[in-house]
N, C-alpha and C positions, 0 to 999 in steps of 0.2 A: 595594371595593378595600381600604379601611382595615381591614375585618374580616379579609380574607385576610392582609394585612401583619402585623396584630397576632397572628394565629394562627401565622404563620411565625416571628415573633420569640419568641413563647411557647415554641414547640417547640425553637427554638435554645437559649433559656435553660434549658429543661428538660434538654436533652442535656448542657450544660455543668455543670449542678448534679449530674446523675447521675454524670458522669465525675469531678467533684471529690469526690463522696462515695466513689466507688470508689478514687480516688487516695489519699485520706486514710486508707483502710483498709489499703492494700497498699504505698504508697510514702511515705517520710518527707518532710518539708518540704525537708530538705537535698538529698535525692536528686532531688526534683522540680525544684529550682533548677538542679541539674547538667543535667538533661534539657532544661530551657528554655534554658540557656546553649548547649548543643549546637545546638538549633533556631535560636537567634539567630545563631550563627556560620555555620550553613549558609545561612540566608536572606540574611544580609549579604553573603556571598560571591557568591550568585546575583545580588543587586542590583548589586554592583560589576561583575560580568561582563556583565550585561544593559546597564548604562549605557555601558561602554566599547565594547561591540559596536555599540550604536546610534550612538555618536559616530563610530566608525571607518567605519561604512557611510555615514553622512551626509557625512563628509569625503571619502570615496572618490568618492561620487556627484557632489560639487560640484567637486572639484579634480583629478580624474583626467586631464583634458585640458590642464592647465596646462603650459606650457613652462618649463623650469627656468632658462633664460637670459634670457627676456623678462619685461618688466613685465606683470603680469596685472591688467587693469582691473576684473575682477569682484571683486577684493578690496575695492573701494569699495562694492559692492552687497550682498554676502553678509551681512556683520555687521548691516546695517540690517534686512534681511529676518528674520534670526534673532532679533534683539531684539524686533522687532514681533510675530512669531509667539509668542514667549515671553510677552510682555505680554498678548496676547489669551488665551492659555491660562490664565494666572494670574487674569486679570480675570473671564473667563466660565466657566471650568471649576473652578478651585481656589477662587476667591473668598476668598483668605486670603493673608497675607504668608508667603513661604517663603524670604526672603533671610536672609543671615547665619546659615547653618545651625548652625555650632558655637556661636555666641552664643545661639541659640534653645535649644540643648540645655542650656547653662549656666543659662539663665533658667529652664527647666523644672526643673532640679535644685534651684535655689535658692528659687524662689517658687511653683512649681506642683505640688509633691509628685511631681516626676518624671513628670508626666502630659503626653504629647505627642499632638497630634491624630492621628486615624487616617489622614487623607489624606497625612500626611508619610511614610507607608510607601511611597508611589509617586509623589507629585506632584513631588518634587525631582528624581527620576530623569528624568521626561519633560521637565521645564522645562530642566534643565541639559544634557540631550542635544541639545535644539534650539539652545540658546544656544551651546554649545561646538562642536557640529557645523558651525554656520554661521560659526564663527570667533571667537566670544566669547573674550576673553583672560583666562579664569578657570580654576579647577580643579574636578575632580570630587570631591575628597576631602570638602569640607564638606557637599555634598549627600548623599554616601553615609554620612557620619557621622550626619547628621540622619536619614537613612532607617534605618540600623542601630539607632540609639537609639530611633526611633519604633517599630520592630519589637519591641524589648525592652520598651518602655513598654506597648504595646498587648497584648502577650502577658501581661504582669503584670496589666493591668487586666481582661483577659478572665477570669482565674482569681481576681480579687479579692485579690491579694497585698498585704501590708502595705507601707507607704511605703518602709521601708528596703530591702526586697527589690526593689521597683520601681526604686529608685535603682541598685541593683546591676545589674539587667537593662539599664538605660539605659547604664551603663558597659560592660557586655558588648557591647552593640550598637555603641558607638563604637569600642571596641578591635577588634572583629571587622571593622569597616569598614576601618580602617587596615591591619589584617593581610591582609585579602582583596585590597586594591588593590595593596599592595607586596610581598606574600608575606613579611611581616616580623612574626612573632608577638611577639617581645620589644618591638619598637617600638610595637606595638598596646597591649601591657600598660602600658608606660611612658607612653603617650599618655593613658590614663585617669588616671594619677597626676599628670602635670604640667599637662595642658591641661583635662581635664574635672574634675580635682581630686577624684576619688573615692578615698577612703582605702582602701589595700590592706591590710586586716587578714587574718588567716589564714582567716577565714570568706569573704572576698570574693576572695581570690587565686585559689583553684582554679576557681570558675566563670568568671572572666575568662580564665584560661589555657585552659580548655576551649573558650571561644568563639573565642579567637585562633588556637589550633591547628586547630580545626575549619575556620575560615574559610581559613586558609593551605592546609590539605590539599585543600580543594575548589577553591581557586584553582589549585593544582598540577594538579588533575584537568582543569580547564577550559582552562588556558593553557600547561601544561607546567611542568617543574620548574626550568628555568633561571632565574637572577635577571633582574631587569629590564634591567640593563646588563651586557654582557660585558666586565667590567673585569679587567685583569691588572696586577699591581704590577710595573712595569718599573724603577722607581726606589724603593728602600727609603728610609724616612725616616732622616735622620741628625741627630745632636745639633747640628751647626753650622747647621741650618736653623731652629732655635728662634727667633732674632730675626725672620726673615721670617714665620714662622707666627704669632707674637704680633702683629706689626705688621699682618698681614692680618686677624687677629681683631678688632683695634681698628677697622680700616677697615670691616669688616662691621658692627660695632656702630653706627658712624655712618650706614652705608647703611641699616641697620634703622630708625634714627631717622628718616631721610629717608622711608622707605617708610611708616611709621606716620603721620607728620605730613602727608604729601601725601595719603594715603588719607583721613585725617580731614577735611582741607580740602576735598577733592573731594566727599566725602559731604555735607558741610554745604552746598556749592554746589548739588548736585543736590537736596538737601532743600528748598532755597528755591524750587525749580522744581516741587515736588510738586503745587501748585495748577494747574499747566499741564502735564498729562501728555504731550500731544503735543509741546510745546516741549522738554520733558525728553528724550523719546524721540529727537527730531530732533537735539538738541545732542549727546547721548551717542553716538548711532549714527554721526553724521558724524565725531565726534572719534575714535571707535574705528576706523572704516573708513579714515580718512586715515592713522592710525598704522600700520595693517596694510598699507596700500598702500606706504608708505615702507619699512616693516620687516616683511616677511612672516613673520619669526620669531615675531612676536607673535600669529600666527594660532593659536587653540585653546590647548591646555595647554602645548605647547612642549617636551614630553619628547624628541621626536625631535631637536630642536636641541641639547639637552643631550647627547644621545648622540654628537654630532659631537665635542664637547670631551672627553668621558669615554673614548671609544674611539679617537678620532683621534690621530695622532702627527706629522703633517706639515702644512705650510701649505696644501698642495693639499687635504688632507682637511678642514682647519679652514674653509677659505673656502667650502665647500659650504653653510655656514650662511647665506651671502648670496644664495643662489639666488632668482631671481624678483624681486630688488630692483634699485634703481638703482645699487647698489654692486657688483653681480655682475661678476666678471671683473677687479676691481681689488684684488688681494691686498694692496697697500700700504695700503688703507683698512680692513683687517680689524679692527684694534684700535679705530678710530674707530666702526665699525659696531657692534661689541660693546658699547662704552661707551654709545652712544646707545640701543641696545636695553635695556641694563641700567637706564638712567635713565627711559625712557619706558614700561616695562612697567607701572609702578604707575598711570600715567594710563590706559593701556588697560584695566587691570583695574577701575579706578574707573568709567570710562565704561561698561563692560559692565554692571556691577551697578547703577550709578546711573541708567541710562536704562531699566531694566526687565528686564535679563537675570538669569540665575540661575547662580551659581557661587561658588566659594570662593577664599580667598587662600592656601591651602596650596600648590598647584602654582605660583602666581606667586612665592611665597617661595623655593621650590627653584630655580625658573627664574632668578630674579635672582641667587641665590647662586652657581649654576653659572657664569653669565656673569661675575659679579664675580671668581670664582676665576681664570678664564681671563684676564680683563682685567688683574688685578693681576700674575699670574705672567708674562704675556707682556711687560708693560712692564718688570718687574723683569729679565727675561732680555735684552730688547732694550737696556737700559741697562747691562747687564753689572754689576749691583750684587751683588758678592760671588758666592756659590755659585749654580749653576744650580738653579732650582726647577721641578719637572715640572708642566706646565700641567694635565694630566689629574688629577693628585692634588689640585691646588689647586681645580679645579672641584668636586671632591667636598667639600673642606674648606669651600668657600663655601656649598654647600647646607646643611651642618650648621650653619655659623655664622649664616646668615640665619634659619634656623629657631630657633636659640637666641636670637637678638635679637628678631625680630618676634613670635614666639610664646612667648618666655620658657620655652623647652623644650629645654635643652641635652642632656638624656639622650635625649629622643625623636629629636633630630637625629643624635646619635652612633650610636645603635643602628639607626636607619632607614637611614642611609648605609652602615653596615657590612653590614646584611642586604640592602640594595638591590643591592649589587655583589659581595658575598662578600669585601670588602676589609678583613677584620679585622686585617690587618697594619698598618693605618693608625690603629689605635685611639688611640695616644698623640697624634699631631698633631690628630686629631679632637677629643680632649679639650681640648687647648691652645687651639685656635682657637674652640671653642664657649664655653669659659670666658671667654676674652678678649672675645668679642663680647657675652656676657651681662653681664659686669661693666661694659662700656662703656655699653650701652643702659640699664642699671639706674640710671645716674647721672641720666638724664633721664625715663625712663618706668618706673614700678614695676609696671605690669600689661601683659599681652600685648594684642595687637590685638583678640583675642576678648573678653577680660575687662574692658577699660578702660571700655566703655559701662556694664556692670553695676556696676563698682566705683564709678563716679561717682554711681550711684543707691543705693549701699549694699546691693546685692542680689547680691553675689558670694559664692559658697560657696568657702571656703578650707580648708586643712588645719588651721587653728587651730580646735580644737573649740569654744571659747567663742564665737568670732565666727561660726562656721558655725551653731551653735544659734540665735544671735540673728538670723541671716539667715533661717533657716527659720521663725521666729516672725513672724506677720503681724499687723498692726494690726487688721484686720477681725475676726479670731478672738478678739482680746482685748477687744473693745468690749462694753460693757454699755449697751444702749439702753432699759432699763426704768426710767429716771428719770422723776420727775414735776416738771415745771418750774412756776415761779410767776412772776407779773408784778411789776414794780417798784412798781406802784400798789396792789397787793393789801394789804388791811389785815391786822393781826397776827392777828385772830381767824380769818380764813380760812386764814392760813398755818399756824396750829396744827392745823387740820383736815387740811391736806395732809400735815403731818409725821406725824400720828397714823395716817394711812392709807398711808404710804409704807413700802416694804420696804428702802429704801437709806438710807445715812447721808449722802448728798449731795443737796442740793436746789438745783438751778441756777436762777438768775434770768435770764429771757429777755425781751427787748422784743418789740414786735409783729412784728418781722422775723425773730425767732428767734436774734438775736445775743446771745451770752453777755455780760451786763453785771456779773455778780457771783454769789456763792454765799451760801447760808445755812449758817452753821456752828452746828449745834445745841448744841455745847458752849459756845460763846460767848454764846448767848442763853438758856441754861438758867435763869438767875436771874430771868427775866421770863416763862418759859413758863407758869407757873400763876397769874400775876397777871391775873385776868380783867378788872380795871378798866382795864388798859392795852391790851386787845385792839383797841379802836377809836381809840386815841391814836397808835399807831405804824403805819407802812406798811413794806413789804418793803425799799424803797430805803434806809430809815433803819437797817435791821438787817443788811443784806447786807455782805459783805466781798469784796475781790477774791480770785480764786483764787491759790494759791501759785505756780502756773505753768500754762500751757496747752500742749497738744501738738497738732501738725499731723497731718492724716490720712496724710501721706506721710513722716512722720518715721521714720527707721530705728530698729530696736529698741535698738541700742547707745546711741543718743541718749536714748531713752525711759528706759532703765535709769539713765543718768547723771542725768537730771532727778529721778527718784525718790530717788536717793541724795543729791542735793544738797538737796532740799526736805524729805525725810522725810515726804512726804505719804502718806495712806492711799489716796487716789484722786485722779486728775487728769482734768480735762475735755479732750476732743479736739474741735478745731474745724476747719472747712474754711477755704478761702482768704478767705471773707467774714466770718470769725469767728463763723459760725453753729455752734451746738452739734451735734455728731454723736453723742456718747456719752461714757462714762466708762471709764477703765481702772483696775482695782483693783490695788493693790500685791500683795495676797495671791494673786490669780489669776495675775498676771504671773509671780511667782516660782515658783508651783506648776507652771505650764506650762514654765518654764525648766528646773526640776529634772527634770521628766519627760522632756523632750527630751534633756537631757544624759545621763540614764540610758539612753534608747533609742539614742542616738547612739554610746554607748560600749559597748553590748552586742555581742558577737561572735556 
């Protein structure tokens, strides 16, 4: 069996090598990247269509018999089953973590040379379809972004493309995923700039555009050319609505802060239960099912509930959002219901992912934003505070504002909402509300919900070239492990023998446990090196000096650079948490690698 498998693999590699040789003869590298970008766009749109079809079929199968006016007790059961099935699938089939899809893409870009595991091209689709189809209160966007990025990464790995091209294909996959889901090519392009933080140079702009347009066109082919929401501007924006728009943007900024802080707190709580997987599953699933039972709007992605506010005009139309809940038929409780759903959505999303489900926070962000827009504008109009503000318009403003606040992506929110509805007439208020929200949240959180985890570890790739290059440099690749250690009790004669046979300028002094206790500075002992009469009079502990500084194995490269600049050292030791020596970093090697990466990073 092994012989057959090895033979099959060899044939496969042989075909790839022959194709690559033919390609290099007839197709330039730039043209080949364009072809791969087209393939990534097509495959990402197919992945998005397959995922949404699976979710739609599962939801239809489970909820087709529900009565719209009665409480449905199965809401208590379905989410539990869905999360349990997802957990089994991840544990026994995938056998790897697939949560935090966009964060995983950012991590791959920053620390793993844009290499994403092959199973991510399909595993997130299956897991999120089960989770969301059974009622998980999360979104499909993050799983599809991970899927699209994994497709780009693995195509690049298949043809052994260089790291920079691999990063570009990952960006193409993420952009194509957003474009394919929402039929929004410009939003997909801006998504790579703001959230994935891939620099859009002239060399990278065209491949990403090819991927986004391809994904959008195939999505038109699969699902039709109409936008996601049938929005019509009944009330044009007026200058005297600026105060309300700015105030709403600030409100959304604080709501974004609430979303991020609660999400982080819930993640930490579920993280403490990681040693007890069944307890974590039970707590999260019961929490989710209870919330969905009380507020059926929390079931699944929630885009149909948003449609009520975006396309509806009267109280009769708006109150359909309360169908199947205890609030159904009580129109006077509509604002209370919307407010409660707006505040509890983050708990439902956290419970879904925390207990073992698979999904993203992209859709929940849009969901909360839409509900916040209706909530704010409805209260404003009920209190007759100044000029009337249209609820449907403010629902759209809220979607853009929450994306701007939670994801730190104002341009993505603006273009996404404009393309989602065809409502380009609302560009100015979308700009105002997004900027207001972003400026408000930026006072408290400097990173998006996706980037904050990596930023705390110093592993976040940004548009700052110097910081990005330092992020791409890894401690492991800088380490020199070819040192020859000596013991503190070794006499000077044996030390001279070690020095004469060493190829490095640093001689570490280690105790029996491998702990670094000092260094031998050859320059400082040169006056006694050739005095043989002293060889048995001194021992290493009398000749060693403490190192100028020590580095930790997890120190970010920007801190390593600062230590070298401060000490002026030629080489510095790297130690683990127990102060045991791991290796040395040479100043020359560090700065050579830095200059090379800067040159590669700046090349178009």
